[in-house]
A tleap script that builds the chain and sets N, CA, C and O, in Angstrom:
source leaprc.protein.ff14SB
mol = sequence {
  NMET THR THR THR THR TYR ALA VAL SER GLY
  MET THR CYS GLY HIE CYS THR SER ALA VAL
  THR GLU GLU LEU THR LYS LEU PRO GLY VAL
  GLN GLN VAL ARG ILE ASP LEU ASN ALA GLY
  GLY THR SER ALA VAL HIE VAL THR SER GLU
  THR GLY LEU ASP GLU ALA ALA VAL ARG GLU
  ALA VAL ASP GLU ALA GLY TYR GLU LEU ALA
  ALA SER SER PRO GLY ALA THR CALA
}
set mol.1.N position { 0.844 -1.185 0.000 }
set mol.1.CA position { 0.000 0.000 0.000 }
set mol.1.C position { 0.889 1.246 0.000 }
set mol.1.O position { 1.968 1.272 0.592 }
set mol.2.N position { 0.403 2.250 -0.670 }
set mol.2.CA position { 1.108 3.522 -0.751 }
set mol.2.C position { 0.156 4.632 -0.332 }
set mol.2.O position { -0.999 4.662 -0.757 }
set mol.3.N position { 0.647 5.548 0.504 }
set mol.3.CA position { -0.149 6.715 0.877 }
set mol.3.C position { 0.536 7.953 0.320 }
set mol.3.O position { 1.719 8.191 0.564 }
set mol.4.N position { -0.223 8.733 -0.427 }
set mol.4.CA position { 0.282 9.977 -0.999 }
set mol.4.C position { -0.570 11.113 -0.471 }
set mol.4.O position { -1.792 10.996 -0.385 }
set mol.5.N position { 0.080 12.216 -0.115 }
set mol.5.CA position { -0.632 13.384 0.379 }
set mol.5.C position { -0.693 14.430 -0.727 }
set mol.5.O position { 0.318 14.784 -1.333 }
set mol.6.N position { -1.896 14.907 -0.970 }
set mol.6.CA position { -2.133 15.932 -1.985 }
set mol.6.C position { -2.616 17.198 -1.300 }
set mol.6.O position { -3.373 17.133 -0.332 }
set mol.7.N position { -2.185 18.347 -1.795 }
set mol.7.CA position { -2.675 19.634 -1.312 }
set mol.7.C position { -3.803 20.065 -2.247 }
set mol.7.O position { -3.617 20.179 -3.458 }
set mol.8.N position { -4.973 20.299 -1.661 }
set mol.8.CA position { -6.151 20.678 -2.444 }
set mol.8.C position { -6.675 22.000 -1.901 }
set mol.8.O position { -6.867 22.149 -0.694 }
set mol.9.N position { -6.902 22.946 -2.782 }
set mol.9.CA position { -7.396 24.251 -2.347 }
set mol.9.C position { -8.869 24.422 -2.680 }
set mol.9.O position { -9.387 23.835 -3.631 }
set mol.10.N position { -9.531 25.248 -1.863 }
set mol.10.CA position { -10.916 25.617 -2.121 }
set mol.10.C position { -11.962 24.931 -1.273 }
set mol.10.O position { -13.124 25.338 -1.300 }
set mol.11.N position { -11.597 23.902 -0.516 }
set mol.11.CA position { -12.589 23.209 0.311 }
set mol.11.C position { -12.853 24.014 1.583 }
set mol.11.O position { -11.932 24.553 2.198 }
set mol.12.N position { -14.141 24.082 1.967 }
set mol.12.CA position { -14.498 24.873 3.144 }
set mol.12.C position { -15.358 24.138 4.164 }
set mol.12.O position { -15.557 24.640 5.270 }
set mol.13.N position { -15.877 22.947 3.814 }
set mol.13.CA position { -16.826 22.290 4.720 }
set mol.13.C position { -16.871 20.781 4.489 }
set mol.13.O position { -16.167 20.247 3.633 }
set mol.14.N position { -17.700 20.119 5.257 }
set mol.14.CA position { -17.871 18.683 5.146 }
set mol.14.C position { -18.387 18.244 3.790 }
set mol.14.O position { -18.001 17.187 3.291 }
set mol.15.N position { -19.252 19.042 3.190 }
set mol.15.CA position { -19.756 18.703 1.850 }
set mol.15.C position { -18.606 18.687 0.844 }
set mol.15.O position { -18.549 17.824 -0.033 }
set mol.16.N position { -17.705 19.634 0.977 }
set mol.16.CA position { -16.542 19.698 0.086 }
set mol.16.C position { -15.701 18.432 0.214 }
set mol.16.O position { -15.306 17.837 -0.789 }
set mol.17.N position { -15.430 18.025 1.451 }
set mol.17.CA position { -14.608 16.833 1.657 }
set mol.17.C position { -15.316 15.591 1.132 }
set mol.17.O position { -14.671 14.689 0.596 }
set mol.18.N position { -16.630 15.538 1.281 }
set mol.18.CA position { -17.393 14.397 0.763 }
set mol.18.C position { -17.305 14.319 -0.754 }
set mol.18.O position { -17.166 13.232 -1.315 }
set mol.19.N position { -17.386 15.463 -1.417 }
set mol.19.CA position { -17.322 15.493 -2.880 }
set mol.19.C position { -15.962 15.010 -3.376 }
set mol.19.O position { -15.887 14.232 -4.327 }
set mol.20.N position { -14.893 15.468 -2.738 }
set mol.20.CA position { -13.545 15.055 -3.136 }
set mol.20.C position { -13.344 13.570 -2.843 }
set mol.20.O position { -12.802 12.839 -3.672 }
set mol.21.N position { -13.780 13.125 -1.666 }
set mol.21.CA position { -13.652 11.714 -1.301 }
set mol.21.C position { -14.390 10.832 -2.295 }
set mol.21.O position { -13.867 9.802 -2.721 }
set mol.22.N position { -15.596 11.225 -2.663 }
set mol.22.CA position { -16.398 10.443 -3.610 }
set mol.22.C position { -15.685 10.283 -4.947 }
set mol.22.O position { -15.641 9.185 -5.502 }
set mol.23.N position { -15.130 11.370 -5.462 }
set mol.23.CA position { -14.452 11.305 -6.763 }
set mol.23.C position { -13.167 10.485 -6.685 }
set mol.23.O position { -12.874 9.703 -7.590 }
set mol.24.N position { -12.400 10.660 -5.614 }
set mol.24.CA position { -11.134 9.934 -5.503 }
set mol.24.C position { -11.336 8.435 -5.305 }
set mol.24.O position { -10.544 7.635 -5.802 }
set mol.25.N position { -12.382 8.049 -4.588 }
set mol.25.CA position { -12.609 6.620 -4.359 }
set mol.25.C position { -13.056 5.900 -5.631 }
set mol.25.O position { -13.081 4.670 -5.662 }
set mol.26.N position { -13.405 6.638 -6.666 }
set mol.26.CA position { -13.744 6.030 -7.955 }
set mol.26.C position { -12.497 5.582 -8.722 }
set mol.26.O position { -12.593 4.782 -9.653 }
set mol.27.N position { -11.332 6.098 -8.331 }
set mol.27.CA position { -10.102 5.746 -9.037 }
set mol.27.C position { -9.702 4.309 -8.710 }
set mol.27.O position { -9.791 3.894 -7.555 }
set mol.28.N position { -9.263 3.546 -9.711 }
set mol.28.CA position { -8.856 2.158 -9.475 }
set mol.28.C position { -7.716 2.066 -8.457 }
set mol.28.O position { -6.730 2.798 -8.549 }
set mol.29.N position { -7.859 1.172 -7.502 }
set mol.29.CA position { -6.809 0.927 -6.520 }
set mol.29.C position { -6.898 1.735 -5.247 }
set mol.29.O position { -6.186 1.440 -4.287 }
set mol.30.N position { -7.760 2.761 -5.205 }
set mol.30.CA position { -7.864 3.588 -4.002 }
set mol.30.C position { -8.549 2.789 -2.899 }
set mol.30.O position { -9.640 2.251 -3.087 }
set mol.31.N position { -7.891 2.722 -1.749 }
set mol.31.CA position { -8.406 1.990 -0.598 }
set mol.31.C position { -9.033 2.917 0.438 }
set mol.31.O position { -10.042 2.575 1.055 }
set mol.32.N position { -8.428 4.098 0.628 }
set mol.32.CA position { -8.897 5.012 1.671 }
set mol.32.C position { -8.537 6.443 1.304 }
set mol.32.O position { -7.495 6.704 0.702 }
set mol.33.N position { -9.424 7.369 1.679 }
set mol.33.CA position { -9.172 8.797 1.519 }
set mol.33.C position { -9.424 9.442 2.874 }
set mol.33.O position { -10.482 9.252 3.474 }
set mol.34.N position { -8.444 10.210 3.353 }
set mol.34.CA position { -8.592 10.932 4.618 }
set mol.34.C position { -8.215 12.385 4.352 }
set mol.34.O position { -7.186 12.668 3.738 }
set mol.35.N position { -9.060 13.304 4.820 }
set mol.35.CA position { -8.835 14.723 4.541 }
set mol.35.C position { -8.694 15.504 5.836 }
set mol.35.O position { -9.526 15.395 6.737 }
set mol.36.N position { -7.617 16.303 5.920 }
set mol.36.CA position { -7.423 17.253 7.012 }
set mol.36.C position { -7.862 18.606 6.462 }
set mol.36.O position { -7.108 19.282 5.762 }
set mol.37.N position { -9.098 18.989 6.793 }
set mol.37.CA position { -9.689 20.208 6.239 }
set mol.37.C position { -9.073 21.458 6.851 }
set mol.37.O position { -8.973 21.584 8.072 }
set mol.38.N position { -8.665 22.370 5.992 }
set mol.38.CA position { -8.209 23.696 6.387 }
set mol.38.C position { -9.140 24.659 5.658 }
set mol.38.O position { -8.833 25.129 4.563 }
set mol.39.N position { -10.280 24.943 6.282 }
set mol.39.CA position { -11.343 25.718 5.638 }
set mol.39.C position { -10.811 27.020 5.053 }
set mol.39.O position { -10.223 27.843 5.754 }
set mol.40.N position { -11.031 27.186 3.762 }
set mol.40.CA position { -10.629 28.398 3.074 }
set mol.40.C position { -9.170 28.421 2.662 }
set mol.40.O position { -8.740 29.326 1.947 }
set mol.41.N position { -8.400 27.426 3.107 }
set mol.41.CA position { -6.983 27.358 2.755 }
set mol.41.C position { -6.699 26.114 1.940 }
set mol.41.O position { -7.550 25.635 1.190 }
set mol.42.N position { -5.506 25.604 2.096 }
set mol.42.CA position { -5.120 24.385 1.393 }
set mol.42.C position { -5.249 23.210 2.344 }
set mol.42.O position { -4.623 23.194 3.403 }
set mol.43.N position { -6.049 22.235 1.978 }
set mol.43.CA position { -6.295 21.059 2.810 }
set mol.43.C position { -5.391 19.912 2.376 }
set mol.43.O position { -5.035 19.794 1.203 }
set mol.44.N position { -5.024 19.065 3.344 }
set mol.44.CA position { -4.214 17.880 3.053 }
set mol.44.C position { -5.145 16.703 2.796 }
set mol.44.O position { -5.989 16.372 3.629 }
set mol.45.N position { -4.985 16.078 1.644 }
set mol.45.CA position { -5.799 14.926 1.266 }
set mol.45.C position { -4.863 13.723 1.181 }
set mol.45.O position { -3.979 13.673 0.326 }
set mol.46.N position { -5.065 12.755 2.077 }
set mol.46.CA position { -4.218 11.570 2.154 }
set mol.46.C position { -4.941 10.426 1.449 }
set mol.46.O position { -6.034 10.031 1.854 }
set mol.47.N position { -4.327 9.898 0.395 }
set mol.47.CA position { -4.938 8.830 -0.396 }
set mol.47.C position { -4.075 7.575 -0.278 }
set mol.47.O position { -2.896 7.577 -0.632 }
set mol.48.N position { -4.690 6.502 0.230 }
set mol.48.CA position { -4.012 5.216 0.322 }
set mol.48.C position { -4.497 4.349 -0.830 }
set mol.48.O position { -5.698 4.174 -1.039 }
set mol.49.N position { -3.535 3.810 -1.572 }
set mol.49.CA position { -3.880 2.997 -2.739 }
set mol.49.C position { -2.992 1.761 -2.802 }
set mol.49.O position { -1.952 1.680 -2.149 }
set mol.50.N position { -3.436 0.806 -3.606 }
set mol.50.CA position { -2.679 -0.434 -3.778 }
set mol.50.C position { -1.309 -0.160 -4.385 }
set mol.50.O position { -0.318 -0.776 -3.992 }
set mol.51.N position { -1.253 0.747 -5.326 }
set mol.51.CA position { -0.005 1.173 -5.963 }
set mol.51.C position { -0.072 2.684 -6.095 }
set mol.51.O position { -1.097 3.286 -5.775 }
set mol.52.N position { 0.996 3.302 -6.558 }
set mol.52.CA position { 0.977 4.738 -6.769 }
set mol.52.C position { -0.087 5.132 -7.785 }
set mol.52.O position { -0.392 4.363 -8.697 }
set mol.53.N position { -0.644 6.309 -7.633 }
set mol.53.CA position { -1.687 6.793 -8.538 }
set mol.53.C position { -1.100 7.762 -9.553 }
set mol.53.O position { -0.122 8.455 -9.272 }
set mol.54.N position { -1.696 7.803 -10.718 }
set mol.54.CA position { -1.327 8.753 -11.750 }
set mol.54.C position { -1.814 10.134 -11.315 }
set mol.54.O position { -3.008 10.335 -11.094 }
set mol.55.N position { -0.883 11.086 -11.193 }
set mol.55.CA position { -1.261 12.412 -10.710 }
set mol.55.C position { -2.284 13.086 -11.620 }
set mol.55.O position { -3.134 13.834 -11.136 }
set mol.56.N position { -2.220 12.840 -12.913 }
set mol.56.CA position { -3.198 13.428 -13.836 }
set mol.56.C position { -4.603 12.923 -13.524 }
set mol.56.O position { -5.566 13.685 -13.603 }
set mol.57.N position { -4.728 11.647 -13.169 }
set mol.57.CA position { -6.036 11.081 -12.822 }
set mol.57.C position { -6.546 11.677 -11.517 }
set mol.57.O position { -7.738 11.950 -11.376 }
set mol.58.N position { -5.641 11.877 -10.566 }
set mol.58.CA position { -6.028 12.488 -9.288 }
set mol.58.C position { -6.471 13.924 -9.530 }
set mol.58.O position { -7.489 14.364 -8.994 }
set mol.59.N position { -5.708 14.651 -10.335 }
set mol.59.CA position { -6.054 16.048 -10.651 }
set mol.59.C position { -7.433 16.120 -11.307 }
set mol.59.O position { -8.238 16.989 -10.971 }
set mol.60.N position { -7.701 15.216 -12.232 }
set mol.60.CA position { -8.998 15.198 -12.915 }
set mol.60.C position { -10.136 14.907 -11.932 }
set mol.60.O position { -11.199 15.522 -12.017 }
set mol.61.N position { -9.919 13.978 -11.005 }
set mol.61.CA position { -10.944 13.648 -10.011 }
set mol.61.C position { -11.220 14.838 -9.097 }
set mol.61.O position { -12.373 15.135 -8.787 }
set mol.62.N position { -10.160 15.516 -8.669 }
set mol.62.CA position { -10.318 16.697 -7.806 }
set mol.62.C position { -11.023 17.811 -8.580 }
set mol.62.O position { -11.898 18.484 -8.036 }
set mol.63.N position { -10.650 18.007 -9.837 }
set mol.63.CA position { -11.318 19.007 -10.683 }
set mol.63.C position { -12.802 18.685 -10.834 }
set mol.63.O position { -13.644 19.580 -10.769 }
set mol.64.N position { -13.122 17.404 -11.034 }
set mol.64.CA position { -14.511 16.968 -11.189 }
set mol.64.C position { -15.327 17.305 -9.940 }
set mol.64.O position { -16.518 17.602 -10.027 }
set mol.65.N position { -14.675 17.256 -8.784 }
set mol.65.CA position { -15.351 17.598 -7.528 }
set mol.65.C position { -15.490 19.113 -7.360 }
set mol.65.O position { -16.230 19.576 -6.493 }
set mol.66.N position { -14.780 19.882 -8.188 }
set mol.66.CA position { -14.895 21.334 -8.151 }
set mol.66.C position { -13.783 22.044 -7.406 }
set mol.66.O position { -13.943 23.196 -7.003 }
set mol.67.N position { -12.645 21.364 -7.217 }
set mol.67.CA position { -11.545 21.952 -6.453 }
set mol.67.C position { -10.251 21.849 -7.243 }
set mol.67.O position { -10.227 21.294 -8.341 }
set mol.68.N position { -9.168 22.392 -6.675 }
set mol.68.CA position { -7.910 22.450 -7.403 }
set mol.68.C position { -6.808 21.713 -6.658 }
set mol.68.O position { -6.586 21.935 -5.467 }
set mol.69.N position { -6.121 20.828 -7.381 }
set mol.69.CA position { -4.969 20.123 -6.831 }
set mol.69.C position { -3.780 21.069 -6.885 }
set mol.69.O position { -3.380 21.515 -7.960 }
set mol.70.N position { -3.211 21.377 -5.711 }
set mol.70.CA position { -2.101 22.320 -5.651 }
set mol.70.C position { -0.750 21.612 -5.741 }
set mol.70.O position { 0.162 22.105 -6.406 }
set mol.71.N position { -0.612 20.458 -5.076 }
set mol.71.CA position { 0.671 19.741 -5.056 }
set mol.71.C position { 0.460 18.340 -4.519 }
set mol.71.O position { -0.605 18.011 -3.997 }
set mol.72.N position { 1.497 17.518 -4.657 }
set mol.72.CA position { 1.456 16.178 -4.070 }
set mol.72.C position { 2.810 15.862 -3.473 }
set mol.72.O position { 3.837 16.389 -3.901 }
set mol.73.N position { 2.792 14.991 -2.477 }
set mol.73.CA position { 4.059 14.508 -1.938 }
set mol.73.C position { 3.894 13.046 -1.583 }
set mol.73.O position { 3.045 12.683 -0.768 }
set mol.74.N position { 4.718 12.207 -2.205 }
set mol.74.CA position { 4.623 10.772 -1.952 }
set mol.74.C position { 4.811 10.472 -0.476 }
set mol.74.O position { 5.595 11.120 0.217 }
set mol.75.N position { 4.086 9.491 -0.024 }
set mol.75.CA position { 4.168 9.127 1.381 }
set mol.75.C position { 4.774 7.765 1.567 }
set mol.75.O position { 5.580 7.301 0.760 }
set mol.76.N position { 4.376 7.139 2.633 }
set mol.76.CA position { 4.927 5.849 3.019 }
set mol.76.C position { 4.368 4.726 2.166 }
set mol.76.O position { 3.228 4.771 1.702 }
set mol.77.N position { 5.187 3.742 1.979 }
set mol.77.CA position { 4.758 2.524 1.307 }
set mol.77.C position { 4.702 1.420 2.352 }
set mol.77.O position { 5.636 1.246 3.135 }
set mol.78.N position { 3.599 0.675 2.359 }
set mol.78.CA position { 3.469 -0.396 3.357 }
set mol.78.C position { 3.390 -1.738 2.679 }
set mol.78.O position { 3.279 -2.763 3.351 }
savepdb mol mol.pdb
quit
C-alpha cells in the first residue's frame, strides 16, 4: 500500500470533503481517503492505494469535484 498526500485548495466544509472523497474513491486501486480540512486554505488529502496513482487522474478527479490540486508529496509505502 502507498499513501500519498495531496494539497487541495478551495474546500471549506464537510460537503466539500465528501465530494472530493467520492471522486477519488472512484479511481482504481484507491483503498482510503482521509482529509485534514483547512477551511478556506489548502487542505491535506491523504490517499491510500494499492499502488501509486497517476497524478493526472487524481487532478482530474479533484477538478470533477470542483476543487484544485495544488501539489502532491509521496508518502509511506506499506
